Structures are given as structure tokens and as C-alpha cells.
C-alpha positions in Angstrom: -0.7 22.8 -17.5 -3.9 22.3 -19.3 -3.1 24.8 -22.2 -6.2 26.8 -23.2 -6.3 30.5 -23.9 -8.8 32.3 -21.9 -9.9 36.0 -21.3 -10.7 37.3 -18.1 -14.5 38.6 -19.6 -14.9 34.9 -21.1 -14.4 33.2 -17.5 -16.3 35.9 -15.6 -19.5 35.1 -17.8 -18.9 31.6 -17.7 -19.0 31.6 -14.2 -21.7 34.1 -14.1 -19.7 37.0 -12.2 -20.1 40.4 -13.9 -17.0 43.2 -13.7 -14.3 44.7 -15.7 -11.1 43.5 -16.8 -9.1 42.4 -19.6 -6.5 39.8 -18.1 -5.8 36.8 -20.2 -4.6 33.6 -19.2 -2.8 30.7 -20.8 -4.7 27.8 -19.4 -5.5 26.4 -16.2 -3.8 24.8 -13.4 -3.8 23.0 -10.3 -2.6 24.9 -7.2 0.7 22.9 -6.9 1.7 23.8 -10.4 3.8 26.8 -9.9 2.9 28.4 -13.5 2.6 32.3 -14.2 -0.5 33.0 -16.3 -2.7 30.5 -15.3 -6.4 30.2 -14.1 -6.3 28.5 -10.7 -9.3 27.6 -8.0 -9.3 27.1 -4.3 -11.9 24.6 -3.0 -10.6 24.7 1.0 -9.6 27.0 3.3 -7.5 29.8 1.8 -3.9 29.7 4.1 -1.6 32.0 4.4 1.0 29.3 2.6 -1.4 29.2 -0.1 -2.1 32.9 -0.6 1.9 33.5 -0.4 2.4 30.6 -3.2 0.1 32.2 -5.2 1.4 35.9 -4.7 4.6 34.7 -6.2 3.3 34.1 -9.5 2.7 36.5 -12.1 -0.7 37.3 -14.3 -2.9 34.6 -12.6 -6.5 34.4 -12.2 -7.6 32.7 -8.9 -11.1 31.5 -8.2 -11.5 31.6 -4.5 -14.5 31.0 -2.0 -16.4 34.6 -0.9 -14.2 36.7 1.4 -10.9 35.5 0.0 -9.6 38.8 -1.3 -9.7 40.7 1.8 -7.8 38.1 3.7 -4.2 39.6 2.5 -1.9 40.2 -0.3 -2.3 38.4 -3.5 0.7 39.9 -5.2 -0.2 40.0 -9.0 -3.4 37.6 -8.8 -6.5 38.4 -9.5 -9.2 36.9 -7.2 -12.7 36.1 -8.3 -14.8 35.1 -5.4 -17.6 32.5 -5.8 -20.0 30.4 -3.3 -18.5 27.4 -5.0 -15.2 27.4 -6.8 -15.6 23.8 -7.6 -18.5 24.2 -9.7 -17.2 27.2 -11.3 -14.2 25.5 -12.5 -16.1 22.9 -14.1 -18.0 25.4 -15.7 -14.9 26.5 -17.4 -13.8 23.2 -18.5 -17.2 22.5 -19.7 -16.3 25.9 -21.9 -13.1 25.0 -23.0 -14.3 21.7 -24.1 -17.2 23.5 -26.0 -15.1 25.9 -27.7 -12.1 23.5 -28.4 -9.5 25.8 -26.7 -7.5 23.3 -25.4 -4.2 22.6 -27.7 -4.2 19.4 -29.1 -2.1 16.4 -27.9 -1.2 15.2 -31.2 -1.2 17.7 -34.5 -1.8 15.5 -37.2 -2.4 11.7 -38.4 0.8 10.0 -38.5 0.7 6.0 -38.6 3.9 4.6 -39.3 4.8 2.2 -42.4 5.9 -0.6 -39.8 2.8 -0.1 -37.4 0.1 -3.2 -37.7 -3.2 -1.9 -37.8 -6.3 -4.4 -38.0 -8.8 -3.6 -40.5 -11.4 -4.2 -37.9 -9.9 -1.5 -35.9 -11.4 2.0 -35.4 -8.7 4.5 -35.6 -10.1 8.2 -36.0 -8.6 11.5 -36.6 -5.3 12.9 -35.7 -3.6 10.2 -34.2 0.2 8.9 -33.7 1.1 5.1 -33.9 4.9 4.6 -33.6 6.7 2.0 -36.0 6.3 -1.9 -35.0 2.8 -1.0 -32.9 0.1 -3.0 -33.1 -3.8 -2.2 -32.9 -5.8 -5.7 -33.1 -9.1 -5.8 -34.2 -12.1 -3.9 -32.3 -10.0 -1.6 -30.8 -11.1 2.4 -31.0 -8.2 4.6 -30.7 -8.3 8.4 -30.8 -8.9 11.1 -31.6 -5.7 13.1 -30.4 -4.0 9.8 -29.1 -0.3 8.8 -29.4 1.0 5.0 -29.4 4.5 4.7 -28.9 7.0 2.4 -31.0 6.4 -1.4 -30.6 3.4 -0.7 -28.0 0.3 -3.3 -28.2 -3.0 -3.0 -27.9 -5.2 -6.2 -27.5 -8.4 -6.4 -29.1 -11.5 -4.2 -27.8 -9.0 -1.7 -26.4 -10.7 1.7 -26.3 -8.2 4.9 -25.8 -10.4 8.2 -25.5 -8.6 11.6 -26.6 -5.5 12.9 -25.0 -3.8 9.4 -24.1 -0.2 9.1 -24.7 1.7 5.8 -24.4 5.4 5.0 -24.9 7.3 2.3 -26.3 6.7 -1.5 -25.8 3.7 -1.1 -24.0 1.0 -3.6 -23.7 -2.7 -2.5 -23.0 -4.7 -6.0 -22.6 -8.0 -6.9 -23.9 -11.1 -4.5 -23.4 -9.2 -2.3 -21.2 -10.7 1.6 -21.6 -8.1 4.4 -20.9 -9.1 7.9 -20.6 -12.6 8.6 -19.9 -14.1 10.9 -17.8 -13.4 10.1 -14.1 -16.1 10.3 -11.4 -16.8 13.5 -10.6 -19.8 16.0 -9.9 -20.5 19.2 -8.5 -24.0 20.6 -8.1 -25.7 22.8 -10.2 -28.0 25.6 -9.5 -31.2 23.3 -9.2 -28.8 21.0 -6.8 -28.6 18.3 -9.5 -25.5 16.6 -10.0 -23.8 17.8 -13.1 -20.3 16.1 -14.4 -17.2 17.9 -14.1 -15.3 17.4 -17.7 -12.1 15.6 -17.1 -9.5 17.0 -20.0 -6.3 16.2 -18.0 -5.8 12.9 -20.3 -3.8 10.0 -19.5 0.0 9.6 -20.0 1.5 6.0 -19.6 5.0 5.4 -19.8 7.1 2.6 -21.9 7.6 -1.1 -21.3 4.3 -0.9 -19.1 2.0 -3.7 -19.2 -1.6 -3.2 -18.3 -4.1 -6.3 -18.1 -7.2 -7.1 -19.5 -10.7 -5.2 -18.6 -9.1 -2.4 -16.8 -10.1 1.1 -16.4 -7.9 3.9 -16.4 -9.8 7.2 -16.0 -8.3 10.7 -17.4 -7.3 13.4 -15.2 -9.2 16.5 -14.6 -6.7 19.3 -15.0 -3.4 17.1 -15.3 -3.1 13.9 -16.2 -3.3 10.4 -14.8 0.2 8.8 -14.8 1.4 5.6 -15.0 5.6 5.3 -15.1 7.8 3.3 -17.0 8.1 -0.6 -16.2 5.0 -0.4 -13.9 2.5 -3.5 -14.2 -0.9 -3.5 -13.5 -3.0 -6.9 -14.0 -6.8 -7.3 -14.9 -9.8 -6.3 -13.7 -8.1 -2.9 -11.8 -9.9 0.4 -11.3 -7.4 3.5 -11.8 -9.3 6.6 -10.8 -8.4 9.9 -12.3 -5.2 11.9 -11.5 -3.7 8.8 -10.0 0.2 8.1 -10.5 1.7 4.9 -10.7 5.2 5.0 -10.1 8.0 3.6 -12.0 8.4 -0.4 -11.7 5.3 -0.3 -9.1 3.3 -3.6 -9.3 -0.6 -3.6 -9.0 -1.9 -6.8 -9.6 -5.6 -7.7 -9.8 -9.0 -6.4 -8.4 -7.5 -3.4 -7.2 -9.2 -0.2 -6.8 -7.3 3.0 -6.5 -9.4 6.1 -6.1 -8.8 9.6 -7.5 -5.6 11.4 -6.7 -3.8 8.4 -4.6 0.0 7.6 -5.3 1.6 4.5 -5.4 5.3 5.1 -5.4 8.0 3.5 -7.3 8.5 -0.4 -6.7 5.6 -0.6 -4.5 3.4 -3.9 -4.5 -0.4 -3.4 -4.4 -2.3 -7.2 -3.7 -5.6 -8.4 -4.9 -8.3 -7.2 -4.1 -7.2 -4.4 -2.4 -8.2 -0.7 -2.2 -6.2 2.7 -1.6 -8.5 5.9 -0.8 -8.8 8.8 -2.6 -5.5 11.2 -2.0 -3.4 8.7 0.2 -0.1 8.0 -0.9 1.7 4.1 -1.0 5.5 4.8 -0.4 7.9 3.1 -2.6 9.0 -0.6 -1.8 5.9 -0.6 0.5 3.8 -4.1 0.4 0.1 -3.7 0.4 -1.5 -7.4 1.1 -4.7 -8.7 -0.3 -7.9 -7.3 0.9 -6.3 -4.5 2.6 -8.1 -1.2 2.2 -5.3 1.7 2.8 -6.7 4.7 4.5 -3.6 6.5 5.4 -0.2 6.9 4.0 1.8 4.2 4.0 5.5 5.3 4.5 8.3 3.7 2.1 9.3 0.3 2.8 6.0 -0.7 4.9 3.6 -3.6 5.1 0.1 -3.3 5.5 -1.9 -6.3 6.0 -6.1 -6.7 6.3 -7.3 -8.9 9.2 -7.4 -12.8 8.6 -11.2 -14.3 8.7 -12.5 -16.3 11.4 -12.2 -19.8 10.5 -13.8 -22.6 12.3 -16.3 -25.9 12.0 -19.9 -25.3 10.6 -22.4 -25.4 13.3 -24.5 -27.6 11.3 -23.9 -31.2 9.7 -26.8 -30.4 6.8 -24.9 -30.9 3.1 -28.0 -30.0 1.3 -28.3 -26.5 2.8 -27.6 -23.8 0.4 -25.2 -21.3 2.2 -26.0 -20.3 5.2 -28.8 -21.7 7.4 -28.8 -18.9 9.9 -28.9 -15.3 8.8 
């Protein structure tokens, strides 16, 4: 749950839905988080399974498509109907950020005496840096960031707010962690406006992330890289991705939002994983592969091999292909 106290009248005002009521919730959660007293949203067809799951929770508010309230029993949930629930929740997240309602990850600034922080690094606000951690020159850290014992941030690393890193983890030079992911909705005029990403990033212990890699922050829940995972150089990890324990993501890999790479899976160079897809544990994704469907555990995905043949000409002065 993204913990942020909200009152029903605040929610109604932000999303432009008048009405009476004084329900209060403790935060925002995704549908699969079985939490009471939360704000949820439904951006797809309302099935009986979704409705029954929400009906089992107490004190929730649900932003749902028009006509949803009359479809069946919602239990104790308060249903607020809207034309675009995703755009509505984006407005609520923007309100939470603007009003600083979200509970902080780090309450106060604590840098261990044994930590080594370069005078050429910028460490701002409430951060926790553990004993033996190293922050090299030109890093920008915080606020609201936690770096565990013995972890190393190489030169130029940028850690945005709500990033938590475990112990003995290494983040490579010029890697960026925790910035807003790629998520937009249309405003009333049809223009694209950004969805605030407040979920942050959780990186475990004994993780290695290479240079020039981007790890986007989650929207409501965090993006997660679990213990002992190894992520190479020039990779892109989208918002709300989960990389499992001991998984290997080599180099030049694109992992789109909400995808999952399970424990000990291997993702080869220059490959991509479509948003929301799952690579099972111990699966192997070969170089240049594009994962468009879920891969079961211990399976192999290989890209088609390119055609190789003799050149059709002997003009060694030509630059590139003579025939287009």
C-alpha cells in the first residue's frame, strides 16, 4: 500500500465528482493487494471475481467505470464512478505528491560514521547511509533514500526519492534509479499529462547494477530488484518491474513496465520483454529475443538467426548497401 491519508471529500474534489460522505482511507493500493481502508481503481472490465475480492475488504473506496455500482454486491466498498478511472487516479496521485501526504521512507538524516561520502557528492535531506557504504564523486542522493551497509554508488549515480538499497550492493557509474516511469493519461483537452510515480524502488542486498542503466520508480507499488540479482550495463528497467533473486539481466536489455523476471532466469543481450509478461525461474532468453508472451520456468527463447550470404557485388569502395 502507498500510505497516504485521504478523505472522501478530498478524493471527490480532486476527480471532480460531487457528493456527500466522510469515509477516510489510509492509502492507495493495487487491486491485487488485499488491504482494508484503501483507495483502489479499476481500469478494465469489472468481473465478478474483481467485485467479490473487493467486497471482502473493509472501508475501501473504488474508482470504477461508469455503471459499475449497479453490477452487483460491492460489500462495504464505496464505488465512485468515472469515465476514465486511470486518469482519475493520476489526479489523486498528483494531489498526494503536491500535499506531501505520503509517509516518508526515511524519517531523519542518518549517515553512519563509517560511511565514505565524497565531498563532491550531493546528499540531500533525510537519507540513511549505512556503515561502510561508499558514495563516489558526482553522485546525487535523496532525499528520502536508504543505502545499506557496505553498498557502493559509483560516480554519477542518481538516486531519486523513495529508493531503498540493501547491504553490499553495487550501483554502476551514471546509473539513474527511481525517476518517474513512462505513464501518461489524457486531460480534459486531450493532451497527454504525466501520471505521478510514487512507488519508488526497492533493491535488495548483494545486487550488482552496471553503468548507464535506468531503473524507473513504480506507480503505486515499488519497482523491485531482489537479492543477488545481477543487472549489466545499458539496461532499461521499467516501472513496477520485478527482477527475482539471482536473476541475470546482461546488457542492452529493455524490460517494459510490470514485467517479471523470476529467480535465476537469464536474459541475454539486446533482448526485450513486453510489458506485463513473465519470464519464469531458470528460463533462458537468448540474445535479440523479443518476449511477447509468458515463458514458463526452465524454458528457452531464441531469436531467429539472420540470413548470411555472399555480397552481391565486389565493389569494396562502396559505403554500405548499393541497393536499398
